[in-house]
PDB file of N, H, CA, C and O in Angstrom:
ATOM      1  N   UNK A   1       5.692  -3.166  28.054  1.00  0.00           N
ATOM      2  CA  UNK A   1       5.934  -1.900  28.380  1.00  0.00           C
ATOM      3  C   UNK A   1       4.858  -1.382  27.396  1.00  0.00           C
ATOM      4  O   UNK A   1       4.503  -2.050  26.425  1.00  0.00           O
ATOM      5  N   UNK A   2       4.210   0.189  27.772  1.00  0.00           N
ATOM      6  H   UNK A   2       4.498   0.733  28.561  1.00  0.00           H
ATOM      7  CA  UNK A   2       3.664   0.691  26.637  1.00  0.00           C
ATOM      8  C   UNK A   2       4.711   0.710  25.632  1.00  0.00           C
ATOM      9  O   UNK A   2       4.504   0.050  24.613  1.00  0.00           O
ATOM     10  N   UNK A   3       6.009   1.476  25.763  1.00  0.00           N
ATOM     11  H   UNK A   3       6.177   2.012  26.590  1.00  0.00           H
ATOM     12  CA  UNK A   3       7.242   1.380  24.627  1.00  0.00           C
ATOM     13  C   UNK A   3       6.974   0.150  23.442  1.00  0.00           C
ATOM     14  O   UNK A   3       6.963   0.373  22.232  1.00  0.00           O
ATOM     15  N   UNK A   4       6.824  -0.801  23.893  1.00  0.00           N
ATOM     16  H   UNK A   4       6.833  -0.981  24.877  1.00  0.00           H
ATOM     17  CA  UNK A   4       7.511  -2.455  23.642  1.00  0.00           C
ATOM     18  C   UNK A   4       5.802  -2.362  22.790  1.00  0.00           C
ATOM     19  O   UNK A   4       6.009  -2.130  21.599  1.00  0.00           O
ATOM     20  N   UNK A   5       4.752  -2.441  22.993  1.00  0.00           N
ATOM     21  H   UNK A   5       4.584  -2.630  23.960  1.00  0.00           H
ATOM     22  CA  UNK A   5       3.475  -2.185  22.846  1.00  0.00           C
ATOM     23  C   UNK A   5       3.035  -0.796  21.676  1.00  0.00           C
ATOM     24  O   UNK A   5       2.172  -1.000  20.822  1.00  0.00           O
ATOM     25  N   UNK A   6       3.679   0.458  21.774  1.00  0.00           N
ATOM     26  H   UNK A   6       4.380   0.624  22.467  1.00  0.00           H
ATOM     27  CA  UNK A   6       2.935   1.055  20.351  1.00  0.00           C
ATOM     28  C   UNK A   6       4.809   0.540  19.485  1.00  0.00           C
ATOM     29  O   UNK A   6       5.125   1.272  18.547  1.00  0.00           O
ATOM     30  N   UNK A   7       5.444  -0.176  19.713  1.00  0.00           N
ATOM     31  H   UNK A   7       5.187  -0.770  20.475  1.00  0.00           H
ATOM     32  CA  UNK A   7       6.636  -0.485  18.654  1.00  0.00           C
ATOM     33  C   UNK A   7       5.478  -1.718  17.689  1.00  0.00           C
ATOM     34  O   UNK A   7       5.021  -1.789  16.548  1.00  0.00           O
ATOM     35  N   UNK A   8       5.421  -2.360  18.703  1.00  0.00           N
ATOM     36  H   UNK A   8       5.793  -2.302  19.629  1.00  0.00           H
ATOM     37  CA  UNK A   8       4.372  -3.700  17.775  1.00  0.00           C
ATOM     38  C   UNK A   8       3.399  -3.038  16.973  1.00  0.00           C
ATOM     39  O   UNK A   8       3.116  -3.443  15.846  1.00  0.00           O
ATOM     40  N   UNK A   9       2.925  -2.139  17.445  1.00  0.00           N
ATOM     41  H   UNK A   9       3.156  -1.809  18.361  1.00  0.00           H
ATOM     42  CA  UNK A   9       1.705  -1.706  16.652  1.00  0.00           C
ATOM     43  C   UNK A   9       1.946  -1.071  15.371  1.00  0.00           C
ATOM     44  O   UNK A   9       1.293  -1.443  14.396  1.00  0.00           O
ATOM     45  N   UNK A  10       2.577  -0.403  15.295  1.00  0.00           N
ATOM     46  H   UNK A  10       3.108  -0.100  16.086  1.00  0.00           H
ATOM     47  CA  UNK A  10       3.518   0.550  14.330  1.00  0.00           C
ATOM     48  C   UNK A  10       3.661  -0.604  13.389  1.00  0.00           C
ATOM     49  O   UNK A  10       2.794  -0.867  12.556  1.00  0.00           O
ATOM     50  N   UNK A  11       4.733  -1.269  13.524  1.00  0.00           N
ATOM     51  H   UNK A  11       5.438  -1.055  14.201  1.00  0.00           H
ATOM     52  CA  UNK A  11       5.441  -2.481  12.831  1.00  0.00           C
ATOM     53  C   UNK A  11       4.600  -2.976  12.139  1.00  0.00           C
ATOM     54  O   UNK A  11       4.900  -3.068  10.948  1.00  0.00           O
ATOM     55  N   UNK A  12       3.032  -3.567  12.629  1.00  0.00           N
ATOM     56  H   UNK A  12       2.788  -3.492  13.596  1.00  0.00           H
ATOM     57  CA  UNK A  12       2.211  -4.123  12.051  1.00  0.00           C
ATOM     58  C   UNK A  12       1.451  -3.153  10.774  1.00  0.00           C
ATOM     59  O   UNK A  12       0.991  -3.474   9.678  1.00  0.00           O
ATOM     60  N   UNK A  13       1.535  -2.189  11.296  1.00  0.00           N
ATOM     61  H   UNK A  13       1.909  -1.928  12.186  1.00  0.00           H
ATOM     62  CA  UNK A  13       0.882  -1.243  10.698  1.00  0.00           C
ATOM     63  C   UNK A  13       1.487  -0.647   9.167  1.00  0.00           C
ATOM     64  O   UNK A  13       1.027  -0.264   8.092  1.00  0.00           O
ATOM     65  N   UNK A  14       2.865  -0.847   9.843  1.00  0.00           N
ATOM     66  H   UNK A  14       3.240  -1.158  10.717  1.00  0.00           H
ATOM     67  CA  UNK A  14       3.888  -0.806   8.362  1.00  0.00           C
ATOM     68  C   UNK A  14       3.737  -1.828   7.392  1.00  0.00           C
ATOM     69  O   UNK A  14       3.770  -1.558   6.191  1.00  0.00           O
ATOM     70  N   UNK A  15       3.566  -3.034   7.836  1.00  0.00           N
ATOM     71  H   UNK A  15       3.539  -3.253   8.811  1.00  0.00           H
ATOM     72  CA  UNK A  15       3.628  -3.840   6.552  1.00  0.00           C
ATOM     73  C   UNK A  15       2.411  -3.886   6.027  1.00  0.00           C
ATOM     74  O   UNK A  15       2.194  -4.928   5.409  1.00  0.00           O
ATOM     75  N   UNK A  16       1.531  -3.112   6.058  1.00  0.00           N
ATOM     76  H   UNK A  16       1.707  -2.266   6.561  1.00  0.00           H
ATOM     77  CA  UNK A  16       0.369  -3.266   5.643  1.00  0.00           C
ATOM     78  C   UNK A  16       0.283  -2.700   3.851  1.00  0.00           C
ATOM     79  O   UNK A  16       0.395  -1.558   3.405  1.00  0.00           O
ATOM     80  N   UNK A  17       0.074  -3.841   3.221  1.00  0.00           N
ATOM     81  H   UNK A  17      -0.017  -4.769   3.582  1.00  0.00           H
ATOM     82  CA  UNK A  17       0.355  -3.168   1.988  1.00  0.00           C
ATOM     83  C   UNK A  17      -0.704  -2.156   1.129  1.00  0.00           C
ATOM     84  O   UNK A  17      -1.414  -2.749   0.316  1.00  0.00           O
ATOM     85  N   UNK A  18      -0.824  -1.147   1.200  1.00  0.00           N
ATOM     86  H   UNK A  18      -0.248  -0.666   1.860  1.00  0.00           H
ATOM     87  CA  UNK A  18      -1.539  -0.078   0.232  1.00  0.00           C
ATOM     88  C   UNK A  18      -2.241  -0.899  -0.927  1.00  0.00           C
ATOM     89  O   UNK A  18      -1.948  -1.832  -1.675  1.00  0.00           O
ATOM     90  N   UNK A  19      -3.433   0.024  -0.660  1.00  0.00           N
ATOM     91  H   UNK A  19      -3.671   0.782  -0.053  1.00  0.00           H
ATOM     92  CA  UNK A  19      -4.289  -0.917  -1.742  1.00  0.00           C
ATOM     93  C   UNK A  19      -5.338   0.550  -2.191  1.00  0.00           C
ATOM     94  O   UNK A  19      -5.899   1.261  -1.357  1.00  0.00           O
ATOM     95  N   UNK A  20      -5.399   0.737  -3.672  1.00  0.00           N
ATOM     96  H   UNK A  20      -4.943   0.159  -4.349  1.00  0.00           H
ATOM     97  CA  UNK A  20      -5.996   1.141  -4.058  1.00  0.00           C
ATOM     98  C   UNK A  20      -7.503   1.115  -4.842  1.00  0.00           C
ATOM     99  O   UNK A  20      -7.531   1.234  -6.067  1.00  0.00           O
ATOM    100  N   UNK A  21      -8.353   1.005  -4.312  1.00  0.00           N
ATOM    101  H   UNK A  21      -8.331   0.909  -3.317  1.00  0.00           H
ATOM    102  CA  UNK A  21      -9.506   0.829  -5.701  1.00  0.00           C
ATOM    103  C   UNK A  21     -10.520   1.675  -5.800  1.00  0.00           C
ATOM    104  O   UNK A  21     -11.330   2.115  -4.985  1.00  0.00           O
ATOM    105  N   UNK A  22     -10.243   1.917  -7.567  1.00  0.00           N
ATOM    106  H   UNK A  22      -9.584   1.559  -8.230  1.00  0.00           H
ATOM    107  CA  UNK A  22     -11.446   2.604  -8.264  1.00  0.00           C
ATOM    108  C   UNK A  22     -12.469   2.453  -8.681  1.00  0.00           C
ATOM    109  O   UNK A  22     -12.749   1.295  -8.373  1.00  0.00           O
ATOM    110  N   UNK A  23     -13.547   3.009  -9.390  1.00  0.00           N
ATOM    111  H   UNK A  23     -13.320   3.950  -9.641  1.00  0.00           H
ATOM    112  CA  UNK A  23     -14.603   2.113 -10.010  1.00  0.00           C
ATOM    113  C   UNK A  23     -13.928   2.218 -11.372  1.00  0.00           C
ATOM    114  O   UNK A  23     -13.085   3.002 -11.810  1.00  0.00           O
ATOM    115  N   UNK A  24     -14.667   1.016 -11.979  1.00  0.00           N
ATOM    116  H   UNK A  24     -15.351   0.380 -11.623  1.00  0.00           H
ATOM    117  CA  UNK A  24     -14.546   0.467 -13.647  1.00  0.00           C
ATOM    118  C   UNK A  24     -14.549   1.907 -14.414  1.00  0.00           C
ATOM    119  O   UNK A  24     -15.634   2.486 -14.466  1.00  0.00           O
ATOM    120  N   UNK A  25     -13.680   2.380 -14.873  1.00  0.00           N
ATOM    121  H   UNK A  25     -12.799   1.910 -14.831  1.00  0.00           H
ATOM    122  CA  UNK A  25     -13.748   3.578 -15.926  1.00  0.00           C
ATOM    123  C   UNK A  25     -13.451   4.769 -15.899  1.00  0.00           C
ATOM    124  O   UNK A  25     -13.670   5.621 -16.761  1.00  0.00           O
ATOM    125  N   UNK A  26     -12.772   4.904 -14.579  1.00  0.00           N
ATOM    126  H   UNK A  26     -12.594   4.212 -13.879  1.00  0.00           H
ATOM    127  CA  UNK A  26     -12.762   6.428 -13.878  1.00  0.00           C
ATOM    128  C   UNK A  26     -11.324   6.634 -14.376  1.00  0.00           C
ATOM    129  O   UNK A  26     -10.567   5.666 -14.450  1.00  0.00           O
ATOM    130  N   UNK A  27     -10.957   7.773 -14.691  1.00  0.00           N
ATOM    131  H   UNK A  27     -11.571   8.560 -14.630  1.00  0.00           H
ATOM    132  CA  UNK A  27      -9.672   8.001 -14.496  1.00  0.00           C
ATOM    133  C   UNK A  27      -8.544   7.681 -13.625  1.00  0.00           C
ATOM    134  O   UNK A  27      -8.869   7.632 -12.439  1.00  0.00           O
ATOM    135  N   UNK A  28      -7.381   7.462 -13.855  1.00  0.00           N
ATOM    136  H   UNK A  28      -7.117   7.501 -14.819  1.00  0.00           H
ATOM    137  CA  UNK A  28      -6.639   7.233 -12.900  1.00  0.00           C
ATOM    138  C   UNK A  28      -5.339   8.059 -13.298  1.00  0.00           C
ATOM    139  O   UNK A  28      -4.893   7.855 -14.427  1.00  0.00           O
ATOM    140  N   UNK A  29      -4.649   9.032 -12.422  1.00  0.00           N
ATOM    141  H   UNK A  29      -5.012   9.198 -11.505  1.00  0.00           H
ATOM    142  CA  UNK A  29      -3.304   9.234 -12.800  1.00  0.00           C
ATOM    143  C   UNK A  29      -2.208   9.195 -11.878  1.00  0.00           C
ATOM    144  O   UNK A  29      -2.557  10.132 -11.160  1.00  0.00           O
ATOM    145  N   UNK A  30      -1.306   8.851 -11.461  1.00  0.00           N
ATOM    146  H   UNK A  30      -1.023   8.090 -12.044  1.00  0.00           H
ATOM    147  CA  UNK A  30      -0.364   8.093 -10.269  1.00  0.00           C
ATOM    148  C   UNK A  30       0.737   8.631 -10.977  1.00  0.00           C
ATOM    149  O   UNK A  30       1.091   8.233 -12.086  1.00  0.00           O
ATOM    150  N   UNK A  31       1.461   9.847 -10.110  1.00  0.00           N
ATOM    151  H   UNK A  31       1.173  10.171  -9.209  1.00  0.00           H
ATOM    152  CA  UNK A  31       2.730  10.191  -9.963  1.00  0.00           C
ATOM    153  C   UNK A  31       3.789   9.168  -9.157  1.00  0.00           C
ATOM    154  O   UNK A  31       3.326   8.565  -8.189  1.00  0.00           O
ATOM    155  N   UNK A  32       4.976   8.984  -9.464  1.00  0.00           N
ATOM    156  H   UNK A  32       5.353   9.473 -10.250  1.00  0.00           H
ATOM    157  CA  UNK A  32       5.849   7.950  -8.911  1.00  0.00           C
ATOM    158  C   UNK A  32       7.539   8.440  -9.055  1.00  0.00           C
ATOM    159  O   UNK A  32       7.951   8.890 -10.125  1.00  0.00           O
ATOM    160  N   UNK A  33       8.218   8.329  -8.147  1.00  0.00           N
ATOM    161  H   UNK A  33       7.884   7.964  -7.278  1.00  0.00           H
ATOM    162  CA  UNK A  33       9.400   8.839  -8.138  1.00  0.00           C
ATOM    163  C   UNK A  33      10.696   7.691  -8.043  1.00  0.00           C
ATOM    164  O   UNK A  33      11.831   7.874  -7.604  1.00  0.00           O
ATOM    165  N   UNK A  34      10.068   6.411  -8.638  1.00  0.00           N
ATOM    166  H   UNK A  34       9.146   6.262  -8.994  1.00  0.00           H
ATOM    167  CA  UNK A  34      10.971   5.398  -8.828  1.00  0.00           C
ATOM    168  C   UNK A  34      10.318   4.566  -9.632  1.00  0.00           C
ATOM    169  O   UNK A  34       9.127   4.659  -9.928  1.00  0.00           O
ATOM    170  N   UNK A  35      11.141   3.677 -10.028  1.00  0.00           N
ATOM    171  H   UNK A  35      12.109   3.601  -9.787  1.00  0.00           H
ATOM    172  CA  UNK A  35      10.619   2.248 -11.217  1.00  0.00           C
ATOM    173  C   UNK A  35       9.418   1.444  -9.901  1.00  0.00           C
ATOM    174  O   UNK A  35       9.563   1.249  -8.694  1.00  0.00           O
ATOM    175  N   UNK A  36       8.528   1.218 -10.644  1.00  0.00           N
ATOM    176  H   UNK A  36       8.410   1.377 -11.624  1.00  0.00           H
ATOM    177  CA  UNK A  36       7.660   0.321 -10.451  1.00  0.00           C
ATOM    178  C   UNK A  36       7.599  -1.120 -10.445  1.00  0.00           C
ATOM    179  O   UNK A  36       7.791  -1.478 -11.607  1.00  0.00           O
ATOM    180  N   UNK A  37       7.423  -2.125  -9.692  1.00  0.00           N
ATOM    181  H   UNK A  37       7.267  -1.834  -8.748  1.00  0.00           H
ATOM    182  CA  UNK A  37       7.284  -3.363 -10.593  1.00  0.00           C
ATOM    183  C   UNK A  37       6.141  -4.120 -10.302  1.00  0.00           C
ATOM    184  O   UNK A  37       5.920  -4.613  -9.196  1.00  0.00           O
ATOM    185  N   UNK A  38       5.287  -4.233 -11.453  1.00  0.00           N
ATOM    186  H   UNK A  38       5.467  -3.832 -12.352  1.00  0.00           H
ATOM    187  CA  UNK A  38       3.763  -4.850 -11.561  1.00  0.00           C
ATOM    188  C   UNK A  38       3.993  -6.243 -11.809  1.00  0.00           C
ATOM    189  O   UNK A  38       4.807  -6.682 -12.621  1.00  0.00           O
ATOM    190  N   UNK A  39       3.029  -7.103 -10.867  1.00  0.00           N
ATOM    191  H   UNK A  39       2.368  -6.746 -10.207  1.00  0.00           H
ATOM    192  CA  UNK A  39       3.111  -7.980 -11.541  1.00  0.00           C
ATOM    193  C   UNK A  39       1.513  -8.015 -13.390  1.00  0.00           C
ATOM    194  O   UNK A  39       0.494  -7.415 -13.733  1.00  0.00           O
ATOM    195  N   UNK A  40       2.303  -8.998 -13.820  1.00  0.00           N
ATOM    196  H   UNK A  40       3.130  -9.485 -13.541  1.00  0.00           H
ATOM    197  CA  UNK A  40       0.369  -9.352 -14.470  1.00  0.00           C
ATOM    198  C   UNK A  40      -0.595  -9.226 -14.235  1.00  0.00           C
ATOM    199  O   UNK A  40      -0.975  -9.598 -13.125  1.00  0.00           O
ATOM    200  N   UNK A  41      -1.424  -8.688 -15.069  1.00  0.00           N
ATOM    201  H   UNK A  41      -1.116  -8.386 -15.971  1.00  0.00           H
ATOM    202  CA  UNK A  41      -2.848  -8.464 -14.454  1.00  0.00           C
ATOM    203  C   UNK A  41      -3.713  -9.877 -14.800  1.00  0.00           C
ATOM    204  O   UNK A  41      -3.514 -10.490 -15.849  1.00  0.00           O
ATOM    205  N   UNK A  42      -4.497 -10.229 -13.992  1.00  0.00           N
ATOM    206  H   UNK A  42      -4.659  -9.731 -13.140  1.00  0.00           H
ATOM    207  CA  UNK A  42      -5.176 -11.704 -14.178  1.00  0.00           C
ATOM    208  C   UNK A  42      -6.736 -11.222 -13.853  1.00  0.00           C
ATOM    209  O   UNK A  42      -7.299 -11.352 -12.766  1.00  0.00           O
ATOM    210  N   UNK A  43      -7.281 -10.651 -15.023  1.00  0.00           N
ATOM    211  H   UNK A  43      -6.824 -10.545 -15.907  1.00  0.00           H
ATOM    212  CA  UNK A  43      -9.083 -10.279 -14.253  1.00  0.00           C
ATOM    213  C   UNK A  43      -9.910 -11.557 -14.880  1.00  0.00           C
ATOM    214  O   UNK A  43     -11.107 -11.700 -14.632  1.00  0.00           O
TER     215      UNK A  43
END
């Protein structure tokens, strides 16, 4: 049904992790409301 299709699309889109891309050297400010756990950077 249309309801089921809508639910599947919504679930799929909610499972996508957000990605932020900024240019090298540009300032970036992040405000968070809880602790973040970050993996070590491997460049």
